[in-house]
PDBQT receptor file of N, H, CA, C and O in Angstrom, charges set to zero:
ATOM      1  N   MET A   1      97.557 100.446  92.819  1.00  0.00    +0.000 N 
ATOM      2  CA  MET A   1      96.348 100.330  93.623  1.00  0.00    +0.000 C 
ATOM      3  C   MET A   1      95.752 101.733  93.735  1.00  0.00    +0.000 C 
ATOM      4  O   MET A   1      96.451 102.690  94.067  1.00  0.00    +0.000 OA
ATOM      5  N   ASP A   2      94.467 101.841  93.456  1.00  0.00    +0.000 N 
ATOM      6  H   ASP A   2      93.899 101.064  93.186  1.00  0.00    +0.000 HD
ATOM      7  CA  ASP A   2      93.837 103.153  93.535  1.00  0.00    +0.000 C 
ATOM      8  C   ASP A   2      93.368 103.454  94.963  1.00  0.00    +0.000 C 
ATOM      9  O   ASP A   2      93.420 102.594  95.843  1.00  0.00    +0.000 OA
ATOM     10  N   ASN A   3      92.916 104.676  95.168  1.00  0.00    +0.000 N 
ATOM     11  H   ASN A   3      92.875 105.375  94.454  1.00  0.00    +0.000 HD
ATOM     12  CA  ASN A   3      92.528 105.114  96.511  1.00  0.00    +0.000 C 
ATOM     13  C   ASN A   3      91.370 104.313  97.089  1.00  0.00    +0.000 C 
ATOM     14  O   ASN A   3      91.339 104.051  98.291  1.00  0.00    +0.000 OA
ATOM     15  N   ALA A   4      90.418 103.922  96.245  1.00  0.00    +0.000 N 
ATOM     16  H   ALA A   4      90.444 104.135  95.269  1.00  0.00    +0.000 HD
ATOM     17  CA  ALA A   4      89.268 103.155  96.738  1.00  0.00    +0.000 C 
ATOM     18  C   ALA A   4      89.719 101.805  97.284  1.00  0.00    +0.000 C 
ATOM     19  O   ALA A   4      89.268 101.380  98.347  1.00  0.00    +0.000 OA
ATOM     20  N   VAL A   5      90.605 101.135  96.560  1.00  0.00    +0.000 N 
ATOM     21  H   VAL A   5      90.972 101.480  95.696  1.00  0.00    +0.000 HD
ATOM     22  CA  VAL A   5      91.118  99.830  97.007  1.00  0.00    +0.000 C 
ATOM     23  C   VAL A   5      91.952 100.018  98.269  1.00  0.00    +0.000 C 
ATOM     24  O   VAL A   5      91.853  99.233  99.212  1.00  0.00    +0.000 OA
ATOM     25  N   ASP A   6      92.763 101.052  98.279  1.00  0.00    +0.000 N 
ATOM     26  H   ASP A   6      92.843 101.690  97.513  1.00  0.00    +0.000 HD
ATOM     27  CA  ASP A   6      93.573 101.357  99.456  1.00  0.00    +0.000 C 
ATOM     28  C   ASP A   6      92.684 101.570 100.679  1.00  0.00    +0.000 C 
ATOM     29  O   ASP A   6      92.977 101.067 101.763  1.00  0.00    +0.000 OA
ATOM     30  N   ASP A   7      91.605 102.314 100.499  1.00  0.00    +0.000 N 
ATOM     31  H   ASP A   7      91.366 102.723  99.618  1.00  0.00    +0.000 HD
ATOM     32  CA  ASP A   7      90.668 102.558 101.600  1.00  0.00    +0.000 C 
ATOM     33  C   ASP A   7      90.016 101.271 102.081  1.00  0.00    +0.000 C 
ATOM     34  O   ASP A   7      89.839 101.077 103.284  1.00  0.00    +0.000 OA
ATOM     35  N   GLU A   8      89.653 100.381 101.144  1.00  0.00    +0.000 N 
ATOM     36  H   GLU A   8      89.796 100.538 100.166  1.00  0.00    +0.000 HD
ATOM     37  CA  GLU A   8      89.043  99.099 101.525  1.00  0.00    +0.000 C 
ATOM     38  C   GLU A   8      90.013  98.278 102.360  1.00  0.00    +0.000 C 
ATOM     39  O   GLU A   8      89.630  97.714 103.385  1.00  0.00    +0.000 OA
ATOM     40  N   PHE A   9      91.281  98.207 101.923  1.00  0.00    +0.000 N 
ATOM     41  H   PHE A   9      91.593  98.665 101.091  1.00  0.00    +0.000 HD
ATOM     42  CA  PHE A   9      92.283  97.476 102.698  1.00  0.00    +0.000 C 
ATOM     43  C   PHE A   9      92.470  98.104 104.077  1.00  0.00    +0.000 C 
ATOM     44  O   PHE A   9      92.570  97.394 105.078  1.00  0.00    +0.000 OA
ATOM     45  N   ARG A  10      92.516  99.416 104.127  1.00  0.00    +0.000 N 
ATOM     46  H   ARG A  10      92.435  99.993 103.314  1.00  0.00    +0.000 HD
ATOM     47  CA  ARG A  10      92.720 100.107 105.404  1.00  0.00    +0.000 C 
ATOM     48  C   ARG A  10      91.617  99.740 106.397  1.00  0.00    +0.000 C 
ATOM     49  O   ARG A  10      91.889  99.451 107.562  1.00  0.00    +0.000 OA
ATOM     50  N   VAL A  11      90.382  99.755 105.926  1.00  0.00    +0.000 N 
ATOM     51  H   VAL A  11      90.161  99.989 104.979  1.00  0.00    +0.000 HD
ATOM     52  CA  VAL A  11      89.248  99.419 106.807  1.00  0.00    +0.000 C 
ATOM     53  C   VAL A  11      89.367  97.981 107.295  1.00  0.00    +0.000 C 
ATOM     54  O   VAL A  11      89.182  97.713 108.482  1.00  0.00    +0.000 OA
ATOM     55  N   LEU A  12      89.674  97.053 106.391  1.00  0.00    +0.000 N 
ATOM     56  H   LEU A  12      89.825  97.270 105.426  1.00  0.00    +0.000 HD
ATOM     57  CA  LEU A  12      89.782  95.648 106.785  1.00  0.00    +0.000 C 
ATOM     58  C   LEU A  12      90.919  95.424 107.778  1.00  0.00    +0.000 C 
ATOM     59  O   LEU A  12      90.766  94.689 108.754  1.00  0.00    +0.000 OA
ATOM     60  N   VAL A  13      92.056  96.061 107.523  1.00  0.00    +0.000 N 
ATOM     61  H   VAL A  13      92.181  96.658 106.731  1.00  0.00    +0.000 HD
ATOM     62  CA  VAL A  13      93.207  95.894 108.421  1.00  0.00    +0.000 C 
ATOM     63  C   VAL A  13      92.906  96.504 109.790  1.00  0.00    +0.000 C 
ATOM     64  O   VAL A  13      93.264  95.930 110.818  1.00  0.00    +0.000 OA
ATOM     65  N   GLU A  14      92.261  97.648 109.805  1.00  0.00    +0.000 N 
ATOM     66  H   GLU A  14      91.970  98.115 108.970  1.00  0.00    +0.000 HD
ATOM     67  CA  GLU A  14      91.896  98.257 111.090  1.00  0.00    +0.000 C 
ATOM     68  C   GLU A  14      90.931  97.366 111.862  1.00  0.00    +0.000 C 
ATOM     69  O   GLU A  14      91.021  97.265 113.086  1.00  0.00    +0.000 OA
ATOM     70  N   GLN A  15      90.010  96.723 111.154  1.00  0.00    +0.000 N 
ATOM     71  H   GLN A  15      89.936  96.805 110.160  1.00  0.00    +0.000 HD
ATOM     72  CA  GLN A  15      89.091  95.785 111.815  1.00  0.00    +0.000 C 
ATOM     73  C   GLN A  15      89.871  94.642 112.443  1.00  0.00    +0.000 C 
ATOM     74  O   GLN A  15      89.590  94.229 113.569  1.00  0.00    +0.000 OA
ATOM     75  N   MET A  16      90.860  94.130 111.699  1.00  0.00    +0.000 N 
ATOM     76  H   MET A  16      91.087  94.465 110.785  1.00  0.00    +0.000 HD
ATOM     77  CA  MET A  16      91.648  93.013 112.212  1.00  0.00    +0.000 C 
ATOM     78  C   MET A  16      92.491  93.439 113.415  1.00  0.00    +0.000 C 
ATOM     79  O   MET A  16      92.730  92.636 114.317  1.00  0.00    +0.000 OA
ATOM     80  N   GLN A  17      92.934  94.674 113.434  1.00  0.00    +0.000 N 
ATOM     81  H   GLN A  17      92.740  95.326 112.701  1.00  0.00    +0.000 HD
ATOM     82  CA  GLN A  17      93.761  95.152 114.534  1.00  0.00    +0.000 C 
ATOM     83  C   GLN A  17      92.955  95.340 115.810  1.00  0.00    +0.000 C 
ATOM     84  O   GLN A  17      93.484  95.198 116.913  1.00  0.00    +0.000 OA
ATOM     85  N   THR A  18      91.674  95.659 115.660  1.00  0.00    +0.000 N 
ATOM     86  H   THR A  18      91.244  95.774 114.764  1.00  0.00    +0.000 HD
ATOM     87  CA  THR A  18      90.855  95.868 116.853  1.00  0.00    +0.000 C 
ATOM     88  C   THR A  18      90.186  94.589 117.335  1.00  0.00    +0.000 C 
ATOM     89  O   THR A  18      90.025  94.373 118.536  1.00  0.00    +0.000 OA
ATOM     90  N   GLN A  19      89.799  93.747 116.385  1.00  0.00    +0.000 N 
ATOM     91  H   GLN A  19      89.929  93.923 115.409  1.00  0.00    +0.000 HD
ATOM     92  CA  GLN A  19      89.163  92.487 116.755  1.00  0.00    +0.000 C 
ATOM     93  C   GLN A  19      89.371  91.479 115.636  1.00  0.00    +0.000 C 
ATOM     94  O   GLN A  19      88.834  91.629 114.539  1.00  0.00    +0.000 OA
ATOM     95  N   TRP A  20      90.168  90.436 115.931  1.00  0.00    +0.000 N 
ATOM     96  H   TRP A  20      90.604  90.313 116.822  1.00  0.00    +0.000 HD
ATOM     97  CA  TRP A  20      90.450  89.411 114.934  1.00  0.00    +0.000 C 
ATOM     98  C   TRP A  20      89.169  88.694 114.568  1.00  0.00    +0.000 C 
ATOM     99  O   TRP A  20      88.354  88.364 115.430  1.00  0.00    +0.000 OA
ATOM    100  N   ASP A  21      88.999  88.456 113.261  1.00  0.00    +0.000 N 
ATOM    101  H   ASP A  21      89.660  88.725 112.561  1.00  0.00    +0.000 HD
ATOM    102  CA  ASP A  21      87.778  87.842 112.763  1.00  0.00    +0.000 C 
ATOM    103  C   ASP A  21      88.127  87.006 111.537  1.00  0.00    +0.000 C 
ATOM    104  O   ASP A  21      88.734  87.519 110.597  1.00  0.00    +0.000 OA
ATOM    105  N   LYS A  22      87.759  85.745 111.530  1.00  0.00    +0.000 N 
ATOM    106  H   LYS A  22      87.266  85.328 112.294  1.00  0.00    +0.000 HD
ATOM    107  CA  LYS A  22      88.083  84.846 110.427  1.00  0.00    +0.000 C 
ATOM    108  C   LYS A  22      87.503  85.358 109.111  1.00  0.00    +0.000 C 
ATOM    109  O   LYS A  22      88.167  85.300 108.076  1.00  0.00    +0.000 OA
ATOM    110  N   GLU A  23      86.284  85.852 109.145  1.00  0.00    +0.000 N 
ATOM    111  H   GLU A  23      85.745  85.899 109.986  1.00  0.00    +0.000 HD
ATOM    112  CA  GLU A  23      85.632  86.353 107.929  1.00  0.00    +0.000 C 
ATOM    113  C   GLU A  23      86.416  87.529 107.334  1.00  0.00    +0.000 C 
ATOM    114  O   GLU A  23      86.588  87.609 106.118  1.00  0.00    +0.000 OA
ATOM    115  N   THR A  24      86.881  88.421 108.176  1.00  0.00    +0.000 N 
ATOM    116  H   THR A  24      86.742  88.355 109.164  1.00  0.00    +0.000 HD
ATOM    117  CA  THR A  24      87.654  89.565 107.702  1.00  0.00    +0.000 C 
ATOM    118  C   THR A  24      88.988  89.104 107.130  1.00  0.00    +0.000 C 
ATOM    119  O   THR A  24      89.437  89.630 106.111  1.00  0.00    +0.000 OA
ATOM    120  N   ALA A  25      89.622  88.137 107.763  1.00  0.00    +0.000 N 
ATOM    121  H   ALA A  25      89.258  87.709 108.590  1.00  0.00    +0.000 HD
ATOM    122  CA  ALA A  25      90.891  87.602 107.267  1.00  0.00    +0.000 C 
ATOM    123  C   ALA A  25      90.700  87.002 105.875  1.00  0.00    +0.000 C 
ATOM    124  O   ALA A  25      91.544  87.196 104.999  1.00  0.00    +0.000 OA
ATOM    125  N   ILE A  26      89.620  86.289 105.665  1.00  0.00    +0.000 N 
ATOM    126  H   ILE A  26      88.935  86.131 106.376  1.00  0.00    +0.000 HD
ATOM    127  CA  ILE A  26      89.336  85.701 104.354  1.00  0.00    +0.000 C 
ATOM    128  C   ILE A  26      89.064  86.800 103.326  1.00  0.00    +0.000 C 
ATOM    129  O   ILE A  26      89.489  86.691 102.176  1.00  0.00    +0.000 OA
ATOM    130  N   ARG A  27      88.362  87.852 103.732  1.00  0.00    +0.000 N 
ATOM    131  H   ARG A  27      88.016  87.940 104.666  1.00  0.00    +0.000 HD
ATOM    132  CA  ARG A  27      88.091  88.973 102.819  1.00  0.00    +0.000 C 
ATOM    133  C   ARG A  27      89.393  89.648 102.387  1.00  0.00    +0.000 C 
ATOM    134  O   ARG A  27      89.526  90.067 101.237  1.00  0.00    +0.000 OA
ATOM    135  N   ILE A  28      90.354  89.755 103.310  1.00  0.00    +0.000 N 
ATOM    136  H   ILE A  28      90.246  89.415 104.244  1.00  0.00    +0.000 HD
ATOM    137  CA  ILE A  28      91.656  90.321 102.961  1.00  0.00    +0.000 C 
ATOM    138  C   ILE A  28      92.346  89.432 101.935  1.00  0.00    +0.000 C 
ATOM    139  O   ILE A  28      92.885  89.930 100.946  1.00  0.00    +0.000 OA
ATOM    140  N   ASP A  29      92.334  88.120 102.160  1.00  0.00    +0.000 N 
ATOM    141  H   ASP A  29      91.896  87.715 102.963  1.00  0.00    +0.000 HD
ATOM    142  CA  ASP A  29      92.912  87.179 101.188  1.00  0.00    +0.000 C 
ATOM    143  C   ASP A  29      92.268  87.363  99.817  1.00  0.00    +0.000 C 
ATOM    144  O   ASP A  29      92.965  87.446  98.806  1.00  0.00    +0.000 OA
ATOM    145  N   GLN A  30      90.943  87.426  99.784  1.00  0.00    +0.000 N 
ATOM    146  H   GLN A  30      90.377  87.358 100.606  1.00  0.00    +0.000 HD
ATOM    147  CA  GLN A  30      90.235  87.572  98.508  1.00  0.00    +0.000 C 
ATOM    148  C   GLN A  30      90.643  88.857  97.802  1.00  0.00    +0.000 C 
ATOM    149  O   GLN A  30      90.835  88.862  96.586  1.00  0.00    +0.000 OA
ATOM    150  N   LYS A  31      90.776  89.932  98.544  1.00  0.00    +0.000 N 
ATOM    151  H   LYS A  31      90.620  89.928  99.532  1.00  0.00    +0.000 HD
ATOM    152  CA  LYS A  31      91.159  91.218  97.941  1.00  0.00    +0.000 C 
ATOM    153  C   LYS A  31      92.580  91.152  97.387  1.00  0.00    +0.000 C 
ATOM    154  O   LYS A  31      92.853  91.710  96.325  1.00  0.00    +0.000 OA
ATOM    155  N   ILE A  32      93.485  90.477  98.094  1.00  0.00    +0.000 N 
ATOM    156  H   ILE A  32      93.262  90.023  98.957  1.00  0.00    +0.000 HD
ATOM    157  CA  ILE A  32      94.852  90.323  97.590  1.00  0.00    +0.000 C 
ATOM    158  C   ILE A  32      94.834  89.519  96.295  1.00  0.00    +0.000 C 
ATOM    159  O   ILE A  32      95.502  89.890  95.330  1.00  0.00    +0.000 OA
ATOM    160  N   PHE A  33      94.083  88.426  96.262  1.00  0.00    +0.000 N 
ATOM    161  H   PHE A  33      93.540  88.125  97.046  1.00  0.00    +0.000 HD
ATOM    162  CA  PHE A  33      93.979  87.624  95.041  1.00  0.00    +0.000 C 
ATOM    163  C   PHE A  33      93.387  88.451  93.909  1.00  0.00    +0.000 C 
ATOM    164  O   PHE A  33      93.842  88.352  92.769  1.00  0.00    +0.000 OA
ATOM    165  N   ASP A  34      92.379  89.263  94.207  1.00  0.00    +0.000 N 
ATOM    166  H   ASP A  34      92.010  89.343  95.133  1.00  0.00    +0.000 HD
ATOM    167  CA  ASP A  34      91.776  90.133  93.197  1.00  0.00    +0.000 C 
ATOM    168  C   ASP A  34      92.786  91.162  92.699  1.00  0.00    +0.000 C 
ATOM    169  O   ASP A  34      92.859  91.434  91.500  1.00  0.00    +0.000 OA
ATOM    170  N   LEU A  35      93.560  91.732  93.612  1.00  0.00    +0.000 N 
ATOM    171  H   LEU A  35      93.501  91.512  94.586  1.00  0.00    +0.000 HD
ATOM    172  CA  LEU A  35      94.540  92.748  93.267  1.00  0.00    +0.000 C 
ATOM    173  C   LEU A  35      95.562  92.201  92.268  1.00  0.00    +0.000 C 
ATOM    174  O   LEU A  35      95.975  92.899  91.342  1.00  0.00    +0.000 OA
ATOM    175  N   TYR A  36      95.958  90.953  92.468  1.00  0.00    +0.000 N 
ATOM    176  H   TYR A  36      95.622  90.386  93.220  1.00  0.00    +0.000 HD
ATOM    177  CA  TYR A  36      96.914  90.333  91.559  1.00  0.00    +0.000 C 
ATOM    178  C   TYR A  36      96.246  89.737  90.330  1.00  0.00    +0.000 C 
ATOM    179  O   TYR A  36      96.929  89.239  89.434  1.00  0.00    +0.000 OA
ATOM    180  N   GLY A  37      94.926  89.780  90.277  1.00  0.00    +0.000 N 
ATOM    181  H   GLY A  37      94.371  90.184  91.004  1.00  0.00    +0.000 HD
ATOM    182  CA  GLY A  37      94.202  89.297  89.102  1.00  0.00    +0.000 C 
ATOM    183  C   GLY A  37      94.351  87.808  88.873  1.00  0.00    +0.000 C 
ATOM    184  O   GLY A  37      94.426  87.349  87.734  1.00  0.00    +0.000 OA
ATOM    185  N   LEU A  38      94.395  87.050  89.968  1.00  0.00    +0.000 N 
ATOM    186  H   LEU A  38      94.335  87.423  90.894  1.00  0.00    +0.000 HD
ATOM    187  CA  LEU A  38      94.568  85.608  89.842  1.00  0.00    +0.000 C 
ATOM    188  C   LEU A  38      93.316  84.950  89.285  1.00  0.00    +0.000 C 
ATOM    189  O   LEU A  38      92.191  85.326  89.617  1.00  0.00    +0.000 OA
ATOM    190  N   THR A  39      93.538  83.961  88.434  1.00  0.00    +0.000 N 
ATOM    191  H   THR A  39      94.451  83.656  88.165  1.00  0.00    +0.000 HD
ATOM    192  CA  THR A  39      92.424  83.189  87.901  1.00  0.00    +0.000 C 
ATOM    193  C   THR A  39      91.918  82.231  88.981  1.00  0.00    +0.000 C 
ATOM    194  O   THR A  39      92.561  82.048  90.015  1.00  0.00    +0.000 OA
ATOM    195  N   GLU A  40      90.778  81.635  88.729  1.00  0.00    +0.000 N 
ATOM    196  H   GLU A  40      90.257  81.783  87.888  1.00  0.00    +0.000 HD
ATOM    197  CA  GLU A  40      90.226  80.659  89.679  1.00  0.00    +0.000 C 
ATOM    198  C   GLU A  40      91.195  79.493  89.861  1.00  0.00    +0.000 C 
ATOM    199  O   GLU A  40      91.373  78.998  90.974  1.00  0.00    +0.000 OA
ATOM    200  N   GLU A  41      91.819  79.055  88.767  1.00  0.00    +0.000 N 
ATOM    201  H   GLU A  41      91.675  79.457  87.863  1.00  0.00    +0.000 HD
ATOM    202  CA  GLU A  41      92.782  77.952  88.851  1.00  0.00    +0.000 C 
ATOM    203  C   GLU A  41      93.982  78.336  89.716  1.00  0.00    +0.000 C 
ATOM    204  O   GLU A  41      94.440  77.540  90.535  1.00  0.00    +0.000 OA
ATOM    205  N   GLU A  42      94.488  79.556  89.533  1.00  0.00    +0.000 N 
ATOM    206  H   GLU A  42      94.116  80.203  88.868  1.00  0.00    +0.000 HD
ATOM    207  CA  GLU A  42      95.619  80.018  90.348  1.00  0.00    +0.000 C 
ATOM    208  C   GLU A  42      95.226  80.120  91.814  1.00  0.00    +0.000 C 
ATOM    209  O   GLU A  42      95.998  79.749  92.699  1.00  0.00    +0.000 OA
ATOM    210  N   ARG A  43      94.027  80.622  92.066  1.00  0.00    +0.000 N 
ATOM    211  H   ARG A  43      93.401  80.923  91.347  1.00  0.00    +0.000 HD
ATOM    212  CA  ARG A  43      93.551  80.724  93.449  1.00  0.00    +0.000 C 
ATOM    213  C   ARG A  43      93.468  79.348  94.089  1.00  0.00    +0.000 C 
ATOM    214  O   ARG A  43      93.842  79.172  95.249  1.00  0.00    +0.000 OA
ATOM    215  N   ASN A  44      92.977  78.375  93.332  1.00  0.00    +0.000 N 
ATOM    216  H   ASN A  44      92.674  78.519  92.390  1.00  0.00    +0.000 HD
ATOM    217  CA  ASN A  44      92.862  77.017  93.862  1.00  0.00    +0.000 C 
ATOM    218  C   ASN A  44      94.233  76.397  94.094  1.00  0.00    +0.000 C 
ATOM    219  O   ASN A  44      94.431  75.660  95.060  1.00  0.00    +0.000 OA
ATOM    220  N   THR A  45      95.183  76.696  93.203  1.00  0.00    +0.000 N 
ATOM    221  H   THR A  45      95.023  77.294  92.418  1.00  0.00    +0.000 HD
ATOM    222  CA  THR A  45      96.534  76.165  93.360  1.00  0.00    +0.000 C 
ATOM    223  C   THR A  45      97.197  76.739  94.606  1.00  0.00    +0.000 C 
ATOM    224  O   THR A  45      97.808  76.013  95.390  1.00  0.00    +0.000 OA
ATOM    225  N   ILE A  46      97.068  78.054  94.778  1.00  0.00    +0.000 N 
ATOM    226  H   ILE A  46      96.572  78.645  94.141  1.00  0.00    +0.000 HD
ATOM    227  CA  ILE A  46      97.663  78.715  95.946  1.00  0.00    +0.000 C 
ATOM    228  C   ILE A  46      96.870  78.364  97.195  1.00  0.00    +0.000 C 
ATOM    229  O   ILE A  46      97.441  78.045  98.237  1.00  0.00    +0.000 OA
ATOM    230  N   GLY A  47      95.552  78.426  97.078  1.00  0.00    +0.000 N 
ATOM    231  H   GLY A  47      95.088  78.686  96.231  1.00  0.00    +0.000 HD
ATOM    232  CA  GLY A  47      94.681  78.178  98.212  1.00  0.00    +0.000 C 
ATOM    233  C   GLY A  47      94.666  79.373  99.144  1.00  0.00    +0.000 C 
ATOM    234  O   GLY A  47      95.599  80.176  99.175  1.00  0.00    +0.000 OA
ATOM    235  N   PHE A  48      93.600  79.472  99.894  1.00  0.00    +0.000 N 
ATOM    236  H   PHE A  48      92.842  78.821  99.869  1.00  0.00    +0.000 HD
ATOM    237  CA  PHE A  48      93.513  80.521 100.901  1.00  0.00    +0.000 C 
ATOM    238  C   PHE A  48      94.384  80.133 102.077  1.00  0.00    +0.000 C 
ATOM    239  O   PHE A  48      94.605  78.953 102.348  1.00  0.00    +0.000 OA
ATOM    240  N   ILE A  49      94.867  81.135 102.759  1.00  0.00    +0.000 N 
ATOM    241  H   ILE A  49      94.687  82.093 102.538  1.00  0.00    +0.000 HD
ATOM    242  CA  ILE A  49      95.638  80.867 103.965  1.00  0.00    +0.000 C 
ATOM    243  C   ILE A  49      94.749  80.093 104.922  1.00  0.00    +0.000 C 
ATOM    244  O   ILE A  49      93.596  80.460 105.144  1.00  0.00    +0.000 OA
ATOM    245  N   LYS A  50      95.277  79.041 105.477  1.00  0.00    +0.000 N 
ATOM    246  H   LYS A  50      96.214  78.742 105.297  1.00  0.00    +0.000 HD
ATOM    247  CA  LYS A  50      94.499  78.217 106.395  1.00  0.00    +0.000 C 
ATOM    248  C   LYS A  50      94.379  78.936 107.725  1.00  0.00    +0.000 C 
ATOM    249  O   LYS A  50      95.368  79.132 108.432  1.00  0.00    +0.000 OA
ATOM    250  N   ILE A  51      93.164  79.324 108.057  1.00  0.00    +0.000 N 
ATOM    251  H   ILE A  51      92.360  79.165 107.483  1.00  0.00    +0.000 HD
ATOM    252  CA  ILE A  51      92.900  80.062 109.287  1.00  0.00    +0.000 C 
ATOM    253  C   ILE A  51      92.132  79.163 110.232  1.00  0.00    +0.000 C 
ATOM    254  O   ILE A  51      91.070  78.641 109.893  1.00  0.00    +0.000 OA
ATOM    255  N   GLN A  52      92.673  78.992 111.403  1.00  0.00    +0.000 N 
ATOM    256  H   GLN A  52      93.536  79.416 111.679  1.00  0.00    +0.000 HD
ATOM    257  CA  GLN A  52      92.021  78.112 112.374  1.00  0.00    +0.000 C 
ATOM    258  C   GLN A  52      91.398  78.912 113.488  1.00  0.00    +0.000 C 
ATOM    259  O   GLN A  52      90.802  78.340 114.401  1.00  0.00    +0.000 OA
TER     260      GLN A  52
C-alpha cells in the first residue's frame, strides 16, 4: 500500500472514530475491495458488510 492510499484510509478511519457514518463505512469497504483488486463478481459474491 502506498502513502496516498494509507493517507486515504487514515482520513476515513479518523472520520469513523469521531462520528460514525454509513457512507464512510461503505467507502472503507470499497477501498478494501479495491486494495485487493477484487472483480465485480468477487465483490458481489462477498457482498458489502451489512450496515444497519
